[in-house]
SEKOLSE-887766 format. One record per atom (N, C-alpha, C, O): z, y, x; residue in one letter. Coordinates in steps of 0.05 Angstrom, whole numbers, padded with zeros to 5 digits, always signed. Layout:
<pts>
ZYXA ...
</pts>
This chain:
<pts>
+00552-03418-01909M +00570-03380-01914M +00569-03364-01934M +00546-03361-01944M +00584-03353-01941N +00584-03334-01974N +00560-03326-01975N +00548-03325-01954N +00548-03320-02000P +00524-03309-02002P +00524-03276-02003P +00505-03260-02000P +00553-03271-02008V +00558-03238-02009V +00556-03234-01968V +00539-03222-01954V +00579-03250-01960M +00570-03246-01936M +00549-03245-01920M +00548-03228-01902M +00534-03261-01925E +00504-03263-01910E +00488-03233-01923E +00478-03218-01906E +00485-03225-01948R +00473-03195-01956R +00488-03175-01940R +00478-03153-01936R +00517-03183-01929V +00529-03151-01917V +00520-03153-01875V +00516-03136-01858V +00521-03187-01878E +00514-03188-01846E +00483-03176-01844E +00477-03157-01830E +00465-03192-01863E +00440-03189-01858E +00427-03156-01862E +00404-03151-01856E +00442-03137-01872S +00437-03113-01876S +00440-03100-01852S +00445-03112-01831S +00437-03068-01854E +00438-03052-01831E +00470-03055-01835E +00477-03056-01812E +00488-03057-01847S +00520-03050-01855S +00532-03066-01820S +00523-03081-01802S +00562-03046-01830A +00568-03059-01806A +00591-03080-01819A +00592-03088-01842A +00610-03090-01796F +00633-03108-01812F +00661-03101-01792F +00664-03105-01768F +00674-03094-01806L +00695-03076-01785L +00716-03110-01786L +00715-03130-01799L +00737-03097-01762Y +00757-03129-01750Y +00790-03119-01756Y +00809-03132-01764Y +00787-03077-01746S +00808-03069-01737S +00818-03044-01749S +00807-03023-01745S +00838-03045-01763R +00846-03021-01775R +00842-02986-01765R +00841-02964-01778R +00841-02992-01741N +00842-02966-01735N +00809-02957-01722N +00802-02941-01704N +00797-02969-01736H +00763-02957-01731H +00759-02932-01747H +00768-02935-01770H +00752-02913-01743P +00743-02888-01751P +00733-02888-01774P +00738-02868-01788P +00714-02911-01785Q +00716-02918-01822Q +00737-02923-01836Q +00743-02915-01858Q +00753-02941-01819I +00778-02937-01836I +00793-02913-01845I +00798-02908-01869I +00800-02896-01817K +00808-02871-01823K +00795-02851-01838K +00807-02830-01844K +00778-02855-01842R +00758-02849-01862R +00772-02853-01893R +00781-02836-01907R +00771-02880-01897L +00774-02892-01922L +00800-02879-01925L +00804-02867-01946L +00819-02879-01909R +00857-02874-01910R +00857-02856-01925R +00868-02854-01946R +00838-02833-01909A +00832-02798-01913A +00833-02799-01943A +00851-02786-01953A +00816-02812-01960L +00806-02810-01995L +00829-02818-02006L +00828-02818-02030L +00856-02829-01994Q +00872-02835-02011Q +00892-02815-02007Q +00916-02820-02012Q +00882-02785-01997T +00904-02765-01983T +00880-02742-02003T +00856-02745-02006T +00902-02717-02014P +00882-02696-02029P +00871-02678-02005P +00849-02667-02009P +00883-02673-01982E +00872-02656-01960E +00847-02674-01956E +00827-02660-01952E +00844-02700-01957G +00817-02716-01946G +00797-02715-01966G +00775-02709-01958G +00802-02719-01993R +00793-02714-02009R +00776-02680-02019R +00754-02676-02028R +00797-02663-02011M +00786-02632-02012M +00760-02634-01985M +00736-02629-01989M +00774-02643-01956A +00761-02636-01943A +00729-02648-01944A +00711-02632-01938A +00722-02671-01951S +00700-02688-01955S +00690-02681-01979S +00665-02684-01978S +00696-02674-01997N +00691-02671-02037N +00672-02701-02045N +00650-02704-02055N +00699-02725-02031E +00687-02746-02040E +00713-02758-02050E +00735-02747-02046E +00708-02781-02064F +00737-02799-02062F +00728-02825-02071F +00705-02830-02077F +00754-02847-02071L +00749-02878-02061L +00750-02886-02101L +00769-02878-02114L +00725-02903-02115I +00736-02918-02131I +00746-02941-02122I +00750-02943-02098I +00753-02964-02138E +00756-02992-02131E +00758-03009-02150E +00776-03005-02166E +00744-03032-02153G +00752-03051-02172G +00720-03052-02192G +00712-03033-02206G +00709-03072-02190V +00678-03084-02209V +00678-03060-02230V +00662-03042-02226V +00700-03058-02258R +00692-03051-02281R +00692-03015-02272R +00677-03002-02286R +00706-03001-02252P +00698-02972-02248P +00668-02974-02230P +00653-02955-02233P +00661-02993-02215L +00640-02985-02206L +00610-02993-02220L +00587-02984-02221L +00629-03023-02235A +00597-03018-02247A +00598-02999-02266A +00575-02991-02269A +00616-02985-02283E +00609-02956-02302E +00594-02938-02277E +00574-02925-02282E +00603-02938-02254A +00589-02912-02240A +00561-02919-02231A +00549-02900-02220A +00547-02943-02234V +00525-02953-02223V +00510-02946-02256V +00492-02930-02259V +00522-02964-02278K +00509-02962-02299K +00502-02935-02322K +00491-02934-02344K +00519-02908-02297L +00518-02883-02300L +00500-02854-02289L +00499-02830-02292L +00488-02877-02274G +00474-02864-02248G +00486-02849-02228G +00476-02833-02212G +00514-02859-02232V +00523-02842-02205V +00517-02853-02178V +00517-02877-02173V +00513-02835-02163R +00499-02840-02140R +00530-02840-02110R +00547-02824-02102R +00519-02874-02104I +00542-02886-02090I +00537-02873-02056I +00516-02877-02043I +00554-02862-02049E +00553-02862-02010E +00547-02884-02002E +00525-02891-01995E +00572-02899-02004K +00574-02927-01984K +00588-02947-01996K +00610-02940-02003K +00582-02969-02002L +00584-02989-02009L +00616-03008-01997L +00618-03006-01973L +00632-03019-02004I +00654-03026-01985I +00663-03054-01998I +00676-03055-02019I +00654-03078-01981V +00658-03101-01984V +00686-03119-01970V +00694-03116-01947V +00699-03138-01991V +00709-03154-01965V +00702-03179-01980V +00715-03181-02001V +00684-03200-01973P +00671-03219-01985P +00694-03239-01995P +00691-03254-02014P +00717-03237-01981Q +00738-03260-01980Q +00761-03257-02003Q +00781-03271-02006Q +00752-03235-02018L +00764-03227-02041L +00749-03225-02064L +00764-03221-02084L +00727-03225-02071L +00701-03223-02081L +00707-03245-02098L +00705-03267-02088L +00713-03243-02124T +00704-03272-02144T +00683-03266-02169T +00682-03246-02183T +00673-03282-02171G +00658-03283-02202G +00634-03273-02201G +00632-03257-02182G +00605-03277-02218R +00592-03276-02214R +00582-03239-02211R +00568-03228-02195R +00602-03227-02241P +00599-03200-02235P +00596-03187-02212P +00576-03173-02206P +00618-03190-02196A +00616-03167-02169A +00601-03178-02149A +00593-03164-02130A +00595-03209-02153E +00568-03212-02138E +00535-03204-02140E +00519-03203-02121E +00531-03197-02173K +00516-03184-02183K +00510-03159-02169K +00490-03152-02157K +00536-03149-02172L +00539-03124-02164L +00530-03107-02136L +00520-03085-02133L +00539-03128-02116V +00532-03124-02087V +00511-03129-02092V +00503-03105-02095V +00489-03143-02096K +00463-03158-02094K +00459-03129-02104K +00453-03112-02087K +00462-03123-02129Q +00446-03101-02142Q +00444-03066-02123Q +00424-03052-02121Q +00467-03062-02114L +00466-03046-02094L +00456-03043-02073L +00445-03021-02066L +00459-03067-02055R +00441-03072-02033R +00415-03064-02044R +00409-03041-02037R +00398-03074-02057I +00369-03083-02069I +00369-03053-02071I +00346-03048-02077I +00382-03031-02068K +00373-02997-02078K +00383-02988-02047K +00378-02964-02042K +00393-03001-02030G +00386-02985-02001G +00419-02973-02000G +00426-02954-01986G +00434-02986-02015V +00464-02966-02011V +00474-02978-01986V +00475-03002-01986V +00482-02964-01961P +00494-02972-01945P +00521-02983-01945P +00536-02972-01962P +00533-03003-01931C +00553-03023-01934C +00566-03033-01918C +00555-03043-01898C +00592-03033-01921L +00619-03037-01903L +00630-03057-01908L +00645-03055-01928L +00629-03077-01898G +00639-03099-01897G +00664-03108-01879G +00657-03111-01855G +00689-03114-01882M +00713-03117-01865M +00732-03139-01880M +00732-03147-01903M +00751-03146-01858L +00765-03165-01870L +00787-03161-01886L +00794-03138-01889L +00801-03183-01902P +00824-03176-01919P +00843-03156-01903P +00839-03134-01914P +00860-03153-01885E +00878-03147-01871E +00867-03126-01870E +00881-03107-01877E +00839-03119-01863V +00838-03092-01854V +00831-03070-01888V +00831-03046-01889V +00826-03085-01905Y +00819-03070-01936Y +00851-03073-01950Y +00854-03059-01970Y +00869-03086-01943Y +00895-03067-01948Y +00910-03057-01937Y +00934-03054-01942Y +00894-03047-01914S +00913-03030-01900S +00902-03001-01908S +00904-02983-01891S +00892-02997-01926F +00887-02970-01952F +00883-02975-01975F +00881-02955-01989F +00882-02997-01987T +00878-02999-02012T +00911-02989-02025T +00933-02987-02013T +00903-02986-02049Q +00920-02982-02063Q +00919-02998-02091Q +00938-02997-02107Q +00907-03006-02094A +00901-03029-02118A +00922-03042-02125A +00931-03056-02108A +00931-03041-02143D +00955-03071-02147D +00941-03095-02145D +00952-03113-02132D +00917-03100-02157E +00898-03123-02150E +00882-03121-02142E +00862-03122-02156E +00880-03117-02117P +00849-03109-02096P +00830-03139-02102P +00836-03162-02101P +00802-03126-02109Q +00783-03143-02114Q +00765-03149-02098Q +00748-03166-02101Q +00770-03133-02079G +00745-03136-02057G +00715-03115-02052G +00698-03112-02035G +00721-03102-02077I +00712-03091-02078I +00702-03056-02079I +00714-03048-02099I +00691-03038-02070A +00698-03004-02075A +00674-02988-02063A +00655-02996-02050A +00681-02970-02068A +00655-02944-02057A +00665-02919-02062A +00682-02913-02079A +00651-02905-02044I +00655-02879-02034I +00631-02864-02057I +00609-02874-02059I +00637-02844-02069V +00621-02828-02087V +00632-02794-02083V +00654-02786-02076V +00616-02782-02089R +00618-02763-02084R +00629-02740-02116R +00619-02737-02138R +00649-02729-02104Q +00661-02725-02128Q +00640-02697-02147Q +00625-02681-02136Q +00645-02697-02172R +00630-02676-02183R +00640-02662-02200R +00646-02672-02221R +00646-02624-02193W +00648-02603-02200W +00630-02595-02216W +00607-02598-02208W +00633-02584-02239D +00622-02552-02250D +00630-02533-02242D +00654-02533-02235D +00612-02508-02240A +00626-02484-02249A +00631-02472-02277A +00618-02484-02294A +00643-02455-02286L +00651-02453-02309L +00641-02435-02324L +00651-02429-02346L +00618-02425-02315E +00594-02409-02327E +00576-02428-02338E +00560-02421-02355E +00577-02455-02328T +00556-02473-02336T +00567-02487-02366T +00555-02498-02385T +00590-02483-02360V +00601-02494-02385V +00590-02477-02418V +00591-02453-02419V +00581-02489-02439R +00579-02483-02460R +00599-02505-02488R +00605-02529-02492R +00602-02482-02497P +00632-02496-02525P +00622-02519-02536P +00635-02539-02542P +00597-02514-02539G +00591-02528-02568G +00580-02560-02555G +00575-02580-02568G +00579-02557-02531Q +00571-02581-02515Q +00594-02611-02530Q +00617-02608-02537Q +00580-02632-02531G +00595-02662-02538G +00619-02648-02563G +00615-02627-02575G +00640-02663-02567L +00657-02656-02588L +00672-02635-02586L +00675-02618-02604L +00683-02634-02566C +00696-02611-02548C +00700-02606-02525C +00685-02620-02512C +00712-02592-02511W +00726-02585-02491W +00757-02590-02484W +00773-02577-02497W +00765-02606-02465V +00797-02600-02468V +00807-02574-02445V +00790-02566-02429V +00828-02564-02445V +00832-02547-02428V +00865-02557-02425V +00885-02557-02440V +00858-02566-02397A +00889-02576-02391A +00903-02552-02369A +00892-02539-02351A +00926-02553-02377E +00947-02537-02355E +00957-02536-02340E +00976-02524-02348E +00963-02540-02306A +00984-02552-02302A +00993-02582-02310A +01016-02584-02317A +00978-02602-02309V +00991-02620-02323V +00989-02648-02292V +00968-02655-02281V +01013-02657-02288Q +01020-02662-02264Q +01020-02691-02267Q +01016-02699-02244Q +01021-02711-02283S +01012-02743-02280S +00992-02751-02274S +00978-02752-02294S +00982-02758-02258P +00959-02773-02250P +00949-02792-02279P +00926-02795-02288P +00972-02803-02289G +00969-02829-02310G +00962-02812-02331G +00939-02814-02340G +00978-02797-02339N +00970-02786-02357N +00943-02769-02369N +00933-02768-02392N +00930-02751-02329L +00911-02744-02333L +00883-02770-02345L +00866-02768-02363L +00886-02786-02332G +00867-02815-02332G +00875-02822-02360G +00859-02840-02365G +00889-02819-02379T +00894-02826-02411T +00873-02806-02417T +00851-02812-02427T +00878-02786-02412I +00863-02752-02431I +00841-02760-02421I +00825-02755-02439I +00827-02773-02395I +00801-02767-02383I +00795-02797-02412I +00783-02792-02433I +00801-02813-02408R +00795-02841-02429R +00790-02834-02453R +00767-02841-02461R +00811-02817-02476S +00808-02810-02493S +00777-02783-02503S +00760-02779-02520S +00788-02775-02481C +00758-02745-02478C +00732-02769-02487C +00720-02771-02508C +00731-02781-02470E +00698-02793-02465E +00695-02817-02484E +00672-02824-02491E +00718-02830-02495A +00724-02845-02515A +00694-02839-02549A +00676-02850-02562A +00711-02807-02543V +00708-02786-02576V +00683-02781-02571V +00667-02785-02588V +00674-02769-02542G +00641-02759-02539G +00652-02726-02528G +00640-02705-02527G +00677-02732-02521G +00682-02706-02512G +00674-02690-02488G +00693-02699-02476G +00662-02672-02469A +00641-02662-02466A +00656-02656-02437A +00640-02653-02419A +00687-02653-02426G +00693-02649-02406G +00724-02639-02415G +00736-02636-02436G +00733-02637-02381L +00758-02619-02382L +00758-02603-02366L +00749-02610-02344L +00768-02570-02368I +00773-02553-02354I +00799-02550-02345I +00817-02546-02361I +00803-02552-02320L +00835-02563-02305L +00841-02525-02301L +00823-02511-02293L +00858-02518-02304L +00869-02497-02304L +00899-02504-02284L +00911-02525-02282L +00905-02477-02271G +00933-02481-02251G +00930-02502-02233G +00907-02507-02224G +00952-02516-02225D +00950-02532-02206D +00954-02573-02214D +00965-02592-02203D +00935-02568-02240S +00940-02587-02250S +00930-02609-02223S +00923-02604-02200S +00933-02640-02242V +00932-02658-02211V +00905-02664-02215V +00893-02659-02236V +00896-02676-02191D +00867-02681-02187D +00857-02714-02199D +00867-02737-02195D +00825-02701-02217P +00825-02722-02225P +00816-02743-02217P +00813-02764-02229P +00809-02736-02182Y +00795-02752-02164Y +00816-02769-02149Y +00810-02787-02133Y +00845-02761-02157D +00869-02782-02150D +00867-02802-02151D +00868-02804-02175D +00864-02834-02139P +00867-02855-02134P +00885-02867-02161P +00879-02889-02171P +00906-02851-02170A +00927-02862-02190A +00906-02849-02222A +00908-02859-02244A +00898-02838-02219T +00877-02818-02236T +00848-02837-02241T +00842-02845-02263T +00834-02842-02224V +00818-02856-02217V +00823-02888-02231V +00805-02899-02243V +00838-02895-02229R +00848-02928-02241R +00853-02917-02273R +00837-02926-02289R +00869-02902-02281A +00878-02898-02305A +00861-02894-02324A +00861-02901-02348A +00845-02881-02310S +00813-02870-02333S +00797-02898-02332S +00784-02900-02353S +00793-02918-02317M +00779-02949-02325M +00760-02938-02323M +00747-02939-02344M +00744-02921-02297G +00719-02915-02300G +00708-02885-02330G +00685-02882-02337G +00722-02876-02338A +00719-02865-02355A +00705-02830-02348A +00690-02817-02363A +00716-02821-02323L +00714-02802-02308L +00684-02798-02297L +00678-02776-02288L +00667-02819-02299F +00644-02819-02293F +00627-02805-02322F +00610-02788-02314F +00627-02806-02344G +00621-02796-02369G +00619-02774-02379G +00601-02769-02395G +00646-02749-02368I +00647-02732-02370I +00646-02715-02344I +00641-02723-02321I +00655-02684-02354R +00653-02667-02334R +00680-02653-02330R +00700-02653-02344R +00675-02642-02309F +00702-02618-02291F +00703-02603-02284F +00689-02598-02265F +00721-02584-02294V +00716-02553-02281V +00744-02543-02275V +00763-02544-02291V +00745-02534-02252R +00775-02520-02238R +00769-02493-02243R +00747-02483-02241R +00795-02478-02252S +00790-02455-02260S +00824-02440-02260S +00842-02456-02264S +00828-02418-02257T +00854-02393-02259T +00855-02383-02290T +00837-02373-02304T +00876-02388-02294G +00878-02377-02323G +00869-02348-02329G +00861-02342-02351G +00870-02332-02310V +00848-02309-02312V +00822-02313-02319V +00807-02302-02335V +00819-02338-02297Q +00785-02335-02292Q +00781-02345-02321Q +00757-02339-02327Q +00794-02358-02342F +00790-02382-02363F +00789-02356-02382F +00769-02354-02396F +00809-02336-02384A +00804-02313-02395A +00785-02305-02397A +00772-02306-02418A +00776-02294-02376E +00750-02279-02381E +00721-02292-02393E +00703-02280-02405E +00722-02321-02384W +00707-02328-02394W +00716-02338-02414W +00710-02362-02411W +00728-02336-02434K +00726-02343-02458K +00727-02314-02477K +00724-02314-02501K +00730-02296-02464A +00723-02264-02473A +00699-02268-02482A +00697-02259-02505A +00678-02278-02473R +00653-02268-02472R +00636-02295-02494R +00612-02293-02498R +00648-02312-02503R +00644-02332-02522R +00652-02337-02546R +00676-02331-02550R +00639-02347-02565Q +00649-02355-02599Q +00658-02383-02589Q +00643-02400-02580Q +00687-02385-02593V +00700-02407-02588V +00729-02406-02592V +00744-02392-02579V +00734-02423-02613T +00757-02437-02625T +00778-02444-02608T +00778-02469-02607T +00795-02436-02595L +00820-02446-02563L +00844-02455-02585L +00856-02438-02598L +00850-02477-02588V +00870-02488-02607V +00891-02506-02587V +00885-02525-02572V +00922-02490-02594G +00937-02504-02574G +00960-02515-02592G +00964-02505-02615G +00976-02536-02582T +00992-02542-02588T +01024-02535-02588T +01026-02522-02567T +01044-02536-02598S +01068-02520-02603S +01084-02534-02627S +01076-02534-02650S +01112-02548-02618P +01125-02552-02635P +01148-02531-02651P +01169-02538-02660P +01137-02502-02651S +01150-02478-02657S +01123-02471-02682S +01127-02456-02702S +01096-02484-02676A +01075-02476-02697A +01076-02486-02730A +01081-02509-02737A +01072-02472-02743R +01071-02467-02772R +01049-02497-02782R +01054-02516-02797R +01030-02491-02770E +01008-02518-02786E +01004-02538-02764E +01001-02539-02739E +01004-02560-02795D +00999-02592-02784D +00978-02590-02775D +00958-02577-02784D +00980-02609-02747Y +00952-02606-02746Y +00932-02621-02752Y +00910-02619-02740Y +00936-02638-02774Q +00912-02658-02789Q +00911-02632-02821Q +00894-02633-02838Q +00931-02616-02820A +00925-02589-02843A +00903-02568-02843A +00898-02550-02859A +00886-02579-02813V +00870-02551-02803V +00849-02562-02800V +00844-02584-02790V +00831-02542-02809D +00791-02553-02809D +00787-02541-02781D +00796-02519-02778D +00775-02551-02763Y +00777-02544-02740Y +00744-02537-02740Y +00727-02554-02745Y +00738-02510-02734P +00703-02496-02736P +00697-02508-02712P +00716-02515-02697P +00666-02511-02704R +00645-02513-02684R +00646-02484-02680R +00649-02466-02697R +00644-02484-02642P +00660-02500-02628P +00687-02498-02624P +00696-02475-02626P +00707-02519-02618T +00734-02525-02613T +00734-02529-02591T +00714-02537-02580T +00765-02523-02578M +00777-02527-02554M +00797-02526-02547M +00807-02506-02537M +00813-02556-02553I +00836-02557-02542I +00857-02547-02523I +00851-02549-02500I +00873-02539-02527L +00885-02530-02499L +00919-02548-02494L +00933-02544-02515L +00930-02560-02480M +00942-02577-02478M +00957-02569-02441M +00943-02564-02421M +00992-02572-02442G +00995-02552-02420G +01014-02575-02404G +01017-02596-02418G +01025-02574-02381C +01045-02585-02364C +01070-02603-02385C +01080-02597-02406C +01076-02629-02367E +01098-02649-02387E +01122-02634-02386E +01142-02637-02400E +01118-02618-02370K +01161-02613-02374K +01161-02582-02381K +01182-02568-02384K +01129-02570-02384R +01140-02540-02387R +01115-02527-02414R +01116-02506-02426R +01102-02543-02417G +01084-02538-02432G +01060-02524-02424G +01049-02529-02403G +01049-02505-02444V +01030-02480-02441V +01045-02459-02426V +01068-02454-02434V +01039-02450-02413T +01051-02422-02404T +01051-02391-02429T +01034-02393-02447T +01060-02377-02428P +01058-02356-02451P +01032-02343-02447P +01020-02338-02468P +01020-02335-02427E +01006-02330-02418E +00975-02334-02433E +00960-02319-02446E +00974-02361-02423V +00952-02377-02426V +00954-02384-02460V +00933-02383-02472V +00978-02392-02475M +00982-02389-02502M +00964-02372-02511M +00945-02379-02525M +00968-02346-02506A +00957-02322-02516A +00938-02320-02525A +00931-02310-02546A +00921-02333-02503L +00888-02330-02512L +00883-02352-02536L +00859-02356-02541L +00902-02368-02551C +00887-02385-02578C +00894-02375-02588C +00913-02360-02592C +00864-02388-02603D +00861-02368-02634D +00874-02375-02656D +00874-02360-02676D +00889-02408-02655R +00904-02424-02666R +00919-02440-02655R +00912-02453-02635R +00948-02443-02666Q +00969-02459-02652Q +00976-02476-02682Q +00980-02466-02704Q +00976-02513-02670V +00989-02531-02690V +01014-02544-02678V +01020-02545-02654V +01028-02552-02699Q +01050-02576-02688Q +01042-02603-02698Q +01031-02609-02720Q +01049-02618-02677I +01045-02661-02680I +01076-02652-02690I +01093-02637-02679I +01078-02667-02717P +01098-02665-02724P +01122-02694-02713P +01112-02715-02704P +01142-02692-02715M +01154-02713-02705M +01184-02715-02728M +01191-02696-02742M +01198-02741-02728V +01215-02748-02741V +01243-02757-02727V +01266-02750-02734V +01235-02773-02706G +01255-02791-02688G +01273-02765-02671G +01276-02741-02676G +01281-02778-02655R +01308-02756-02637R +01286-02750-02610R +01299-02741-02591R +01264-02752-02606S +01247-02737-02588S +01243-02708-02592S +01248-02696-02613S +01231-02698-02566D +01233-02669-02576D +01202-02662-02569D +01192-02640-02570D +01190-02686-02562S +01157-02676-02550S +01151-02708-02540S +01165-02726-02532S +01120-02704-02546L +01111-02729-02530L +01095-02723-02511L +01088-02700-02505L +01089-02747-02498N +01071-02747-02481N +01044-02734-02476N +01029-02736-02496N +01034-02722-02455V +01007-02703-02457V +00983-02717-02461V +00960-02710-02468V +00995-02742-02455G +00967-02757-02463G +00968-02777-02490G +00949-02791-02497G +00987-02776-02501V +00980-02787-02525V +00979-02759-02545V +00971-02762-02568V +00987-02731-02538A +00988-02713-02554A +00961-02702-02556A +00952-02693-02576A +00945-02706-02523T +00917-02702-02534T +00900-02713-02547T +00884-02704-02563T +00903-02737-02540S +00898-02768-02555S +00889-02759-02585S +00867-02759-02597S +00921-02750-02595L +00924-02753-02628L +00897-02728-02636L +00881-02733-02654L +00896-02698-02618M +00883-02679-02631M +00865-02690-02621M +00867-02704-02641M +00841-02703-02603L +00810-02705-02601L +00816-02733-02626L +00804-02723-02644L +00824-02752-02634Y +00820-02765-02650Y +00815-02740-02683Y +00797-02737-02700Y +00833-02730-02679E +00833-02716-02714E +00810-02704-02710E +00795-02707-02729E +00801-02688-02690L +00774-02674-02684L +00754-02692-02687L +00734-02683-02698L +00755-02712-02682F +00729-02739-02682F +00734-02746-02710F +00715-02758-02720F +00748-02743-02721N +00741-02757-02751N +00733-02745-02768N +00719-02758-02785N +00740-02711-02773Q +00737-02685-02779Q +00708-02689-02776Q +00697-02694-02797Q +00687-02689-02749R +00669-02695-02744R +00650-02717-02768R +00628-02714-02779R +00676-02745-02770R +00658-02767-02766R +00652-02761-02808R +00632-02769-02821R +00674-02747-02819R +00668-02739-02846R +00640-02728-02855R +00627-02737-02874R +00633-02705-02836T +00610-02685-02840T +00586-02702-02832T +00564-02694-02837T +00587-02724-02821H +00556-02740-02812H +00556-02753-02841H +00571-02753-02861H +00527-02767-02835K +00520-02785-02845K +00530-02806-02853K +00538-02820-02834K +00535-02817-02882E +00543-02842-02903E +00541-02866-02895E +00527-02880-02909E +00551-02875-02876G +00547-02899-02866G +00544-02907-02835G +00539-02929-02826G +00548-02875-02817Q +00541-02890-02789Q +00573-02892-02788Q +00591-02885-02803Q +00572-02909-02762T +00593-02921-02751T +00604-02897-02727T +00592-02878-02717T +00630-02907-02725G +00644-02891-02705G +00629-02890-02680G +00633-02869-02669G +00610-02907-02666K +00596-02909-02643K +00583-02888-02653K +00592-02865-02650K +00558-02892-02666E +00537-02884-02668E +00546-02850-02665E +00531-02837-02650E +00568-02837-02678I +00569-02812-02676I +00583-02799-02655I +00583-02775-02649I +00603-02829-02639G +00604-02819-02619G +00582-02810-02595G +00587-02793-02578G +00551-02828-02595D +00533-02830-02581D +00522-02798-02589D +00518-02780-02573D +00521-02795-02618S +00513-02762-02626S +00519-02740-02610S +00506-02722-02599S +00551-02749-02613L +00568-02719-02597L +00551-02718-02564L +00542-02699-02552L +00552-02751-02555R +00553-02752-02525R +00529-02740-02513R +00527-02731-02490R +00499-02743-02541N +00485-02736-02521N +00478-02704-02530N +00455-02696-02528N +00490-02695-02536S +00487-02663-02545S +00494-02644-02515S +00490-02620-02511S +00503-02662-02499Q +00519-02657-02475Q +00512-02631-02448Q +00524-02617-02432Q +00472-02640-02461A +00458-02624-02442A +00470-02622-02414A +00472-02599-02406A +00480-02646-02394M +00490-02643-02367M +00469-02634-02355M +00446-02636-02364M +00479-02618-02320P +00472-02603-02310P +00450-02626-02287P +00455-02650-02292P +00436-02623-02271N +00423-02643-02263N +00446-02659-02234N +00469-02655-02225N +00429-02672-02230E +00454-02691-02212E +00458-02671-02185E +00481-02667-02179E +00437-02658-02167E +00440-02640-02146E +00459-02623-02154E +00482-02623-02144E +00450-02604-02178T +00474-02580-02182T +00504-02599-02185T +00522-02584-02179T +00514-02627-02192R +00538-02633-02211R +00551-02640-02176R +00574-02641-02167R +00526-02643-02164C +00548-02664-02138C +00547-02648-02119C +00563-02653-02101C +00530-02623-02114G +00530-02602-02084G +00560-02592-02090G +00578-02597-02074G +00563-02580-02108G +00588-02563-02107G +00621-02577-02099G +00631-02598-02106G +00630-02560-02087S +00654-02557-02081S +00678-02552-02097S +00673-02531-02108S +00701-02561-02105R +00717-02553-02116R +00732-02526-02110R +00743-02511-02126R +00728-02525-02083N +00734-02490-02082N +00717-02466-02089N +00725-02444-02095N +00686-02475-02086D +00667-02459-02098D +00675-02456-02126D +00673-02433-02135D +00684-02478-02145D +00679-02484-02172D +00704-02461-02184D +00703-02447-02204D +00725-02462-02166A +00747-02450-02176A +00746-02413-02174A +00763-02397-02181A +00719-02407-02163T +00727-02384-02160T +00702-02366-02168T +00693-02345-02159T +00693-02384-02193T +00664-02372-02210T +00680-02353-02226T +00705-02350-02227T +00667-02344-02235G +00675-02326-02269G +00666-02302-02265G +00668-02285-02283G 
</pts>
């Protein structure tokens, strides 16, 4: 017998054969905004994202395993590690897994994880490299790119304004490649964010095609927050009015705008490179990133995992 199958069957876990089982309906619900909001949970699929979650100490609510689809030592090692920790396990047939998965190439391993939302009042502007303020970003793929870039440079997290896409949407989770476990998320309205900013010393920088300053010609003070907007409309005038500075990313081709994921990445790396120049000579980018990341002073796990999106959205 497959050793993974043995571990699943010998544990207190269940093995499912029906697509109509209540547990499968629960997993299917996590693929919808309503289901994620109601449960404050989300689904991660694949070896790499799950391994990253485990590495960072994220609490796994339930492990999902399809023994027939598992391949390679890393997957088997991950299952064994989580079973030793006592994580509840749900085994199932491939056809049952296919009924809810959205993965392009299912690897036979997934997990249910609690969403993590921080209250706006817990945000300190000087944490990490910076915070990214994203207003009404609509594409899960773009938000996933922003998450990956933010984590890569040691950013603290994202403050999502308005009707921005859910960072725990399956497409966003896949696009982030596990990076979402290394940063923080906050939901807020424009009004709440304006009130919060008025009480703090922080430079908010927005990008605009009509801005006069080149984004690479500006010295960004500490702390700085980067403001980015919706793919189609950009930042609303009300939120742009909160900016202390506006910069332009120059373009010489026929395109009149950049993908918001690309534009945010350019801004983050400009900020990162400026901080690199102020660190000790000879430090590698990784050492600088680790230094920035270690300055985040993350809230404890109970505080981070206990609150819901709705609770955080009304904080201010």
